[in-house]
Chimera marker file (.cmm) of the C-alpha trace (Angstrom):
<marker_set name="trace">
<marker id="1" x="102.398" y="-62.835" z="40.250" r="1" g="1" b="0" radius="0.5"/>
<marker id="2" x="103.541" y="-64.553" z="43.427" r="1" g="1" b="0" radius="0.5"/>
<marker id="3" x="103.183" y="-68.328" z="43.792" r="1" g="1" b="0" radius="0.5"/>
<marker id="4" x="100.062" y="-69.450" z="45.640" r="1" g="1" b="0" radius="0.5"/>
<marker id="5" x="98.616" y="-72.679" z="47.011" r="1" g="1" b="0" radius="0.5"/>
<marker id="6" x="95.454" y="-74.486" z="45.982" r="1" g="1" b="0" radius="0.5"/>
<marker id="7" x="93.771" y="-77.579" z="47.358" r="1" g="1" b="0" radius="0.5"/>
<marker id="8" x="92.287" y="-80.453" z="45.380" r="1" g="1" b="0" radius="0.5"/>
<marker id="9" x="90.916" y="-83.907" z="46.112" r="1" g="1" b="0" radius="0.5"/>
<marker id="10" x="92.818" y="-86.697" z="44.375" r="1" g="1" b="0" radius="0.5"/>
<marker id="11" x="92.170" y="-90.396" z="45.054" r="1" g="1" b="0" radius="0.5"/>
<marker id="12" x="90.413" y="-89.472" z="48.302" r="1" g="1" b="0" radius="0.5"/>
<marker id="13" x="93.391" y="-87.378" z="49.464" r="1" g="1" b="0" radius="0.5"/>
<marker id="14" x="93.272" y="-83.630" z="50.098" r="1" g="1" b="0" radius="0.5"/>
<marker id="15" x="96.368" y="-82.332" z="48.289" r="1" g="1" b="0" radius="0.5"/>
<marker id="16" x="98.033" y="-78.943" z="48.522" r="1" g="1" b="0" radius="0.5"/>
<marker id="17" x="99.628" y="-77.788" z="45.283" r="1" g="1" b="0" radius="0.5"/>
<marker id="18" x="101.697" y="-74.693" z="44.631" r="1" g="1" b="0" radius="0.5"/>
<marker id="19" x="100.845" y="-72.730" z="41.511" r="1" g="1" b="0" radius="0.5"/>
<marker id="20" x="103.554" y="-70.688" z="39.801" r="1" g="1" b="0" radius="0.5"/>
<marker id="21" x="102.644" y="-68.362" z="36.931" r="1" g="1" b="0" radius="0.5"/>
<marker id="22" x="104.978" y="-68.472" z="33.900" r="1" g="1" b="0" radius="0.5"/>
<marker id="23" x="104.421" y="-66.280" z="30.796" r="1" g="1" b="0" radius="0.5"/>
<marker id="24" x="101.064" y="-67.771" z="29.605" r="1" g="1" b="0" radius="0.5"/>
<marker id="25" x="100.538" y="-70.817" z="31.801" r="1" g="1" b="0" radius="0.5"/>
<marker id="26" x="100.537" y="-72.036" z="35.391" r="1" g="1" b="0" radius="0.5"/>
<marker id="27" x="103.111" y="-74.555" z="36.635" r="1" g="1" b="0" radius="0.5"/>
<marker id="28" x="101.761" y="-77.068" z="39.119" r="1" g="1" b="0" radius="0.5"/>
<marker id="29" x="104.201" y="-77.954" z="41.889" r="1" g="1" b="0" radius="0.5"/>
<marker id="30" x="103.747" y="-80.900" z="44.266" r="1" g="1" b="0" radius="0.5"/>
<marker id="31" x="106.293" y="-81.790" z="46.971" r="1" g="1" b="0" radius="0.5"/>
<marker id="32" x="108.972" y="-79.672" z="45.312" r="1" g="1" b="0" radius="0.5"/>
<marker id="33" x="108.573" y="-81.104" z="41.815" r="1" g="1" b="0" radius="0.5"/>
<marker id="34" x="106.793" y="-79.947" z="38.685" r="1" g="1" b="0" radius="0.5"/>
<marker id="35" x="103.771" y="-82.153" z="37.972" r="1" g="1" b="0" radius="0.5"/>
<marker id="36" x="102.865" y="-80.240" z="34.816" r="1" g="1" b="0" radius="0.5"/>
<marker id="37" x="101.278" y="-77.004" z="33.701" r="1" g="1" b="0" radius="0.5"/>
<marker id="38" x="97.914" y="-75.781" z="32.451" r="1" g="1" b="0" radius="0.5"/>
<marker id="39" x="96.854" y="-72.749" z="30.446" r="1" g="1" b="0" radius="0.5"/>
<marker id="40" x="93.571" y="-70.963" z="29.926" r="1" g="1" b="0" radius="0.5"/>
<marker id="41" x="92.058" y="-70.653" z="26.445" r="1" g="1" b="0" radius="0.5"/>
<marker id="42" x="88.946" y="-68.545" z="26.990" r="1" g="1" b="0" radius="0.5"/>
<marker id="43" x="86.661" y="-70.770" z="29.052" r="1" g="1" b="0" radius="0.5"/>
<marker id="44" x="88.713" y="-73.945" z="28.579" r="1" g="1" b="0" radius="0.5"/>
<marker id="45" x="91.857" y="-75.066" z="30.344" r="1" g="1" b="0" radius="0.5"/>
<marker id="46" x="94.361" y="-77.390" z="28.739" r="1" g="1" b="0" radius="0.5"/>
<marker id="47" x="97.434" y="-79.304" z="29.744" r="1" g="1" b="0" radius="0.5"/>
<marker id="48" x="100.633" y="-77.683" z="28.470" r="1" g="1" b="0" radius="0.5"/>
<marker id="49" x="102.842" y="-80.117" z="26.541" r="1" g="1" b="0" radius="0.5"/>
<marker id="50" x="105.903" y="-81.055" z="28.580" r="1" g="1" b="0" radius="0.5"/>
<marker id="51" x="108.321" y="-79.648" z="25.975" r="1" g="1" b="0" radius="0.5"/>
<marker id="52" x="106.678" y="-76.190" z="26.279" r="1" g="1" b="0" radius="0.5"/>
<marker id="53" x="107.231" y="-75.922" z="30.048" r="1" g="1" b="0" radius="0.5"/>
<marker id="54" x="110.216" y="-73.676" z="30.774" r="1" g="1" b="0" radius="0.5"/>
<marker id="55" x="113.049" y="-75.307" z="32.677" r="1" g="1" b="0" radius="0.5"/>
<marker id="56" x="113.556" y="-74.063" z="36.211" r="1" g="1" b="0" radius="0.5"/>
<marker id="57" x="115.327" y="-74.869" z="39.434" r="1" g="1" b="0" radius="0.5"/>
<marker id="58" x="112.603" y="-77.396" z="40.218" r="1" g="1" b="0" radius="0.5"/>
<marker id="59" x="112.848" y="-80.996" z="39.040" r="1" g="1" b="0" radius="0.5"/>
<marker id="60" x="109.923" y="-82.935" z="37.573" r="1" g="1" b="0" radius="0.5"/>
<marker id="61" x="107.773" y="-84.610" z="40.234" r="1" g="1" b="0" radius="0.5"/>
<marker id="62" x="108.634" y="-88.289" z="40.600" r="1" g="1" b="0" radius="0.5"/>
<marker id="63" x="106.349" y="-90.515" z="42.632" r="1" g="1" b="0" radius="0.5"/>
<marker id="64" x="108.076" y="-92.881" z="45.063" r="1" g="1" b="0" radius="0.5"/>
<marker id="65" x="105.939" y="-95.596" z="46.646" r="1" g="1" b="0" radius="0.5"/>
<marker id="66" x="107.890" y="-95.600" z="49.895" r="1" g="1" b="0" radius="0.5"/>
<marker id="67" x="107.171" y="-91.915" z="50.658" r="1" g="1" b="0" radius="0.5"/>
<marker id="68" x="104.240" y="-92.082" z="53.032" r="1" g="1" b="0" radius="0.5"/>
<marker id="69" x="101.510" y="-89.481" z="52.638" r="1" g="1" b="0" radius="0.5"/>
<marker id="70" x="102.397" y="-88.518" z="49.072" r="1" g="1" b="0" radius="0.5"/>
<marker id="71" x="99.842" y="-89.412" z="46.417" r="1" g="1" b="0" radius="0.5"/>
<marker id="72" x="100.752" y="-90.481" z="42.892" r="1" g="1" b="0" radius="0.5"/>
<marker id="73" x="99.429" y="-87.314" z="41.292" r="1" g="1" b="0" radius="0.5"/>
<marker id="74" x="98.715" y="-87.377" z="37.570" r="1" g="1" b="0" radius="0.5"/>
<marker id="75" x="96.990" y="-84.582" z="35.703" r="1" g="1" b="0" radius="0.5"/>
<marker id="76" x="93.845" y="-85.985" z="34.167" r="1" g="1" b="0" radius="0.5"/>
<marker id="77" x="90.613" y="-84.147" z="33.385" r="1" g="1" b="0" radius="0.5"/>
<marker id="78" x="89.237" y="-84.211" z="36.980" r="1" g="1" b="0" radius="0.5"/>
<marker id="79" x="92.488" y="-82.852" z="38.398" r="1" g="1" b="0" radius="0.5"/>
<marker id="80" x="92.845" y="-80.218" z="35.671" r="1" g="1" b="0" radius="0.5"/>
<marker id="81" x="89.257" y="-79.060" z="36.274" r="1" g="1" b="0" radius="0.5"/>
<marker id="82" x="89.792" y="-78.787" z="40.033" r="1" g="1" b="0" radius="0.5"/>
<marker id="83" x="93.087" y="-76.928" z="39.643" r="1" g="1" b="0" radius="0.5"/>
<marker id="84" x="91.623" y="-74.589" z="37.006" r="1" g="1" b="0" radius="0.5"/>
<marker id="85" x="88.679" y="-73.794" z="39.297" r="1" g="1" b="0" radius="0.5"/>
<marker id="86" x="91.019" y="-73.109" z="42.210" r="1" g="1" b="0" radius="0.5"/>
<marker id="87" x="93.196" y="-70.830" z="40.043" r="1" g="1" b="0" radius="0.5"/>
<marker id="88" x="90.122" y="-68.919" z="38.813" r="1" g="1" b="0" radius="0.5"/>
<marker id="89" x="88.912" y="-68.568" z="42.403" r="1" g="1" b="0" radius="0.5"/>
<marker id="90" x="92.298" y="-67.260" z="43.518" r="1" g="1" b="0" radius="0.5"/>
<marker id="91" x="92.505" y="-64.802" z="40.624" r="1" g="1" b="0" radius="0.5"/>
<marker id="92" x="88.981" y="-63.489" z="41.284" r="1" g="1" b="0" radius="0.5"/>
<marker id="93" x="89.997" y="-62.635" z="44.867" r="1" g="1" b="0" radius="0.5"/>
<marker id="94" x="93.143" y="-60.744" z="43.925" r="1" g="1" b="0" radius="0.5"/>
<marker id="95" x="91.257" y="-58.637" z="41.366" r="1" g="1" b="0" radius="0.5"/>
<marker id="96" x="88.588" y="-57.493" z="43.843" r="1" g="1" b="0" radius="0.5"/>
<link id1="1" id2="2" r="1" g="1" b="0" radius="0.2"/>
<link id1="2" id2="3" r="1" g="1" b="0" radius="0.2"/>
<link id1="3" id2="4" r="1" g="1" b="0" radius="0.2"/>
<link id1="4" id2="5" r="1" g="1" b="0" radius="0.2"/>
<link id1="5" id2="6" r="1" g="1" b="0" radius="0.2"/>
<link id1="6" id2="7" r="1" g="1" b="0" radius="0.2"/>
<link id1="7" id2="8" r="1" g="1" b="0" radius="0.2"/>
<link id1="8" id2="9" r="1" g="1" b="0" radius="0.2"/>
<link id1="9" id2="10" r="1" g="1" b="0" radius="0.2"/>
<link id1="10" id2="11" r="1" g="1" b="0" radius="0.2"/>
<link id1="11" id2="12" r="1" g="1" b="0" radius="0.2"/>
<link id1="12" id2="13" r="1" g="1" b="0" radius="0.2"/>
<link id1="13" id2="14" r="1" g="1" b="0" radius="0.2"/>
<link id1="14" id2="15" r="1" g="1" b="0" radius="0.2"/>
<link id1="15" id2="16" r="1" g="1" b="0" radius="0.2"/>
<link id1="16" id2="17" r="1" g="1" b="0" radius="0.2"/>
<link id1="17" id2="18" r="1" g="1" b="0" radius="0.2"/>
<link id1="18" id2="19" r="1" g="1" b="0" radius="0.2"/>
<link id1="19" id2="20" r="1" g="1" b="0" radius="0.2"/>
<link id1="20" id2="21" r="1" g="1" b="0" radius="0.2"/>
<link id1="21" id2="22" r="1" g="1" b="0" radius="0.2"/>
<link id1="22" id2="23" r="1" g="1" b="0" radius="0.2"/>
<link id1="23" id2="24" r="1" g="1" b="0" radius="0.2"/>
<link id1="24" id2="25" r="1" g="1" b="0" radius="0.2"/>
<link id1="25" id2="26" r="1" g="1" b="0" radius="0.2"/>
<link id1="26" id2="27" r="1" g="1" b="0" radius="0.2"/>
<link id1="27" id2="28" r="1" g="1" b="0" radius="0.2"/>
<link id1="28" id2="29" r="1" g="1" b="0" radius="0.2"/>
<link id1="29" id2="30" r="1" g="1" b="0" radius="0.2"/>
<link id1="30" id2="31" r="1" g="1" b="0" radius="0.2"/>
<link id1="31" id2="32" r="1" g="1" b="0" radius="0.2"/>
<link id1="32" id2="33" r="1" g="1" b="0" radius="0.2"/>
<link id1="33" id2="34" r="1" g="1" b="0" radius="0.2"/>
<link id1="34" id2="35" r="1" g="1" b="0" radius="0.2"/>
<link id1="35" id2="36" r="1" g="1" b="0" radius="0.2"/>
<link id1="36" id2="37" r="1" g="1" b="0" radius="0.2"/>
<link id1="37" id2="38" r="1" g="1" b="0" radius="0.2"/>
<link id1="38" id2="39" r="1" g="1" b="0" radius="0.2"/>
<link id1="39" id2="40" r="1" g="1" b="0" radius="0.2"/>
<link id1="40" id2="41" r="1" g="1" b="0" radius="0.2"/>
<link id1="41" id2="42" r="1" g="1" b="0" radius="0.2"/>
<link id1="42" id2="43" r="1" g="1" b="0" radius="0.2"/>
<link id1="43" id2="44" r="1" g="1" b="0" radius="0.2"/>
<link id1="44" id2="45" r="1" g="1" b="0" radius="0.2"/>
<link id1="45" id2="46" r="1" g="1" b="0" radius="0.2"/>
<link id1="46" id2="47" r="1" g="1" b="0" radius="0.2"/>
<link id1="47" id2="48" r="1" g="1" b="0" radius="0.2"/>
<link id1="48" id2="49" r="1" g="1" b="0" radius="0.2"/>
<link id1="49" id2="50" r="1" g="1" b="0" radius="0.2"/>
<link id1="50" id2="51" r="1" g="1" b="0" radius="0.2"/>
<link id1="51" id2="52" r="1" g="1" b="0" radius="0.2"/>
<link id1="52" id2="53" r="1" g="1" b="0" radius="0.2"/>
<link id1="53" id2="54" r="1" g="1" b="0" radius="0.2"/>
<link id1="54" id2="55" r="1" g="1" b="0" radius="0.2"/>
<link id1="55" id2="56" r="1" g="1" b="0" radius="0.2"/>
<link id1="56" id2="57" r="1" g="1" b="0" radius="0.2"/>
<link id1="57" id2="58" r="1" g="1" b="0" radius="0.2"/>
<link id1="58" id2="59" r="1" g="1" b="0" radius="0.2"/>
<link id1="59" id2="60" r="1" g="1" b="0" radius="0.2"/>
<link id1="60" id2="61" r="1" g="1" b="0" radius="0.2"/>
<link id1="61" id2="62" r="1" g="1" b="0" radius="0.2"/>
<link id1="62" id2="63" r="1" g="1" b="0" radius="0.2"/>
<link id1="63" id2="64" r="1" g="1" b="0" radius="0.2"/>
<link id1="64" id2="65" r="1" g="1" b="0" radius="0.2"/>
<link id1="65" id2="66" r="1" g="1" b="0" radius="0.2"/>
<link id1="66" id2="67" r="1" g="1" b="0" radius="0.2"/>
<link id1="67" id2="68" r="1" g="1" b="0" radius="0.2"/>
<link id1="68" id2="69" r="1" g="1" b="0" radius="0.2"/>
<link id1="69" id2="70" r="1" g="1" b="0" radius="0.2"/>
<link id1="70" id2="71" r="1" g="1" b="0" radius="0.2"/>
<link id1="71" id2="72" r="1" g="1" b="0" radius="0.2"/>
<link id1="72" id2="73" r="1" g="1" b="0" radius="0.2"/>
<link id1="73" id2="74" r="1" g="1" b="0" radius="0.2"/>
<link id1="74" id2="75" r="1" g="1" b="0" radius="0.2"/>
<link id1="75" id2="76" r="1" g="1" b="0" radius="0.2"/>
<link id1="76" id2="77" r="1" g="1" b="0" radius="0.2"/>
<link id1="77" id2="78" r="1" g="1" b="0" radius="0.2"/>
<link id1="78" id2="79" r="1" g="1" b="0" radius="0.2"/>
<link id1="79" id2="80" r="1" g="1" b="0" radius="0.2"/>
<link id1="80" id2="81" r="1" g="1" b="0" radius="0.2"/>
<link id1="81" id2="82" r="1" g="1" b="0" radius="0.2"/>
<link id1="82" id2="83" r="1" g="1" b="0" radius="0.2"/>
<link id1="83" id2="84" r="1" g="1" b="0" radius="0.2"/>
<link id1="84" id2="85" r="1" g="1" b="0" radius="0.2"/>
<link id1="85" id2="86" r="1" g="1" b="0" radius="0.2"/>
<link id1="86" id2="87" r="1" g="1" b="0" radius="0.2"/>
<link id1="87" id2="88" r="1" g="1" b="0" radius="0.2"/>
<link id1="88" id2="89" r="1" g="1" b="0" radius="0.2"/>
<link id1="89" id2="90" r="1" g="1" b="0" radius="0.2"/>
<link id1="90" id2="91" r="1" g="1" b="0" radius="0.2"/>
<link id1="91" id2="92" r="1" g="1" b="0" radius="0.2"/>
<link id1="92" id2="93" r="1" g="1" b="0" radius="0.2"/>
<link id1="93" id2="94" r="1" g="1" b="0" radius="0.2"/>
<link id1="94" id2="95" r="1" g="1" b="0" radius="0.2"/>
<link id1="95" id2="96" r="1" g="1" b="0" radius="0.2"/>
</marker_set>
Protein backbone atom coordinates (compact mmCIF):
# COMPACT_ATOMS: atom_id res chain seq x y z
CA UNK A 1 0.00 0.00 0.00
CA UNK A 2 1.31 3.44 -0.91
CA UNK A 3 1.68 6.11 1.78
CA UNK A 4 -1.24 8.52 2.02
CA UNK A 5 -2.09 11.73 3.86
CA UNK A 6 -4.79 12.34 6.45
CA UNK A 7 -5.90 15.49 8.22
CA UNK A 8 -6.70 15.89 11.90
CA UNK A 9 -7.40 18.73 14.30
CA UNK A 10 -4.91 18.96 17.16
CA UNK A 11 -4.86 21.86 19.64
CA UNK A 12 -6.91 23.96 17.22
CA UNK A 13 -4.45 23.29 14.37
CA UNK A 14 -5.33 21.44 11.16
CA UNK A 15 -2.47 18.96 10.76
CA UNK A 16 -1.51 16.87 7.75
CA UNK A 17 -0.02 13.50 8.63
CA UNK A 18 1.43 10.87 6.33
CA UNK A 19 0.35 7.30 6.96
CA UNK A 20 2.69 4.46 6.01
CA UNK A 21 1.47 0.86 6.22
CA UNK A 22 3.92 -1.63 7.79
CA UNK A 23 3.09 -5.36 8.19
CA UNK A 24 0.15 -5.05 10.67
CA UNK A 25 0.13 -1.40 11.69
CA UNK A 26 0.20 2.15 10.35
CA UNK A 27 3.15 4.46 11.00
CA UNK A 28 2.21 8.08 11.58
CA UNK A 29 4.65 10.56 10.07
CA UNK A 30 4.67 14.29 10.88
CA UNK A 31 7.21 16.72 9.39
CA UNK A 32 9.50 13.87 8.35
CA UNK A 33 9.55 12.09 11.71
CA UNK A 34 7.72 9.10 13.12
CA UNK A 35 5.22 10.19 15.78
CA UNK A 36 4.11 6.63 16.49
CA UNK A 37 1.97 3.88 15.03
CA UNK A 38 -1.51 2.44 15.50
CA UNK A 39 -3.04 -0.91 14.66
CA UNK A 40 -6.58 -2.14 14.23
CA UNK A 41 -7.97 -4.90 16.46
CA UNK A 42 -11.45 -5.52 15.09
CA UNK A 43 -13.35 -2.33 15.88
CA UNK A 44 -10.70 -0.90 18.21
CA UNK A 45 -7.48 0.90 17.38
CA UNK A 46 -4.50 0.88 19.70
CA UNK A 47 -1.16 2.59 19.96
CA UNK A 48 1.71 0.30 18.96
CA UNK A 49 4.44 0.14 21.61
CA UNK A 50 7.53 2.03 20.48
CA UNK A 51 9.74 -1.08 20.63
CA UNK A 52 7.44 -2.86 18.12
CA UNK A 53 7.76 -0.16 15.44
CA UNK A 54 10.21 -1.26 12.75
CA UNK A 55 13.22 0.98 12.27
CA UNK A 56 13.31 2.90 9.02
CA UNK A 57 15.05 5.75 7.28
CA UNK A 58 12.84 8.18 9.18
CA UNK A 59 13.84 9.49 12.60
CA UNK A 60 11.42 9.83 15.52
CA UNK A 61 9.52 13.13 15.50
CA UNK A 62 11.07 15.64 17.89
CA UNK A 63 9.17 18.80 18.70
CA UNK A 64 11.21 22.02 18.65
CA UNK A 65 9.58 25.13 20.09
CA UNK A 66 11.34 27.48 17.69
CA UNK A 67 9.88 25.83 14.56
CA UNK A 68 6.93 28.04 13.72
CA UNK A 69 3.77 26.34 12.49
CA UNK A 70 4.61 22.90 13.85
CA UNK A 71 2.40 21.62 16.66
CA UNK A 72 3.67 19.48 19.52
CA UNK A 73 1.83 16.37 18.38
CA UNK A 74 1.31 13.59 20.90
CA UNK A 75 -0.84 10.55 20.27
CA UNK A 76 -3.58 10.51 22.86
CA UNK A 77 -7.07 9.04 22.55
CA UNK A 78 -8.57 11.99 20.58
CA UNK A 79 -5.71 11.95 18.08
CA UNK A 80 -5.75 8.16 17.74
CA UNK A 81 -9.52 8.22 17.13
CA UNK A 82 -9.22 10.92 14.46
CA UNK A 83 -6.34 9.16 12.71
CA UNK A 84 -8.11 5.78 12.87
CA UNK A 85 -11.26 7.32 11.35
CA UNK A 86 -9.23 8.95 8.58
CA UNK A 87 -7.44 5.65 7.83
CA UNK A 88 -10.77 3.77 7.71
CA UNK A 89 -12.19 6.44 5.41
CA UNK A 90 -9.18 6.19 3.11
CA UNK A 91 -9.32 2.39 3.03
CA UNK A 92 -13.06 2.40 2.26
CA UNK A 93 -12.40 4.55 -0.82
CA UNK A 94 -9.64 2.36 -2.23
CA UNK A 95 -11.79 -0.78 -1.87
CA UNK A 96 -14.74 0.67 -3.81
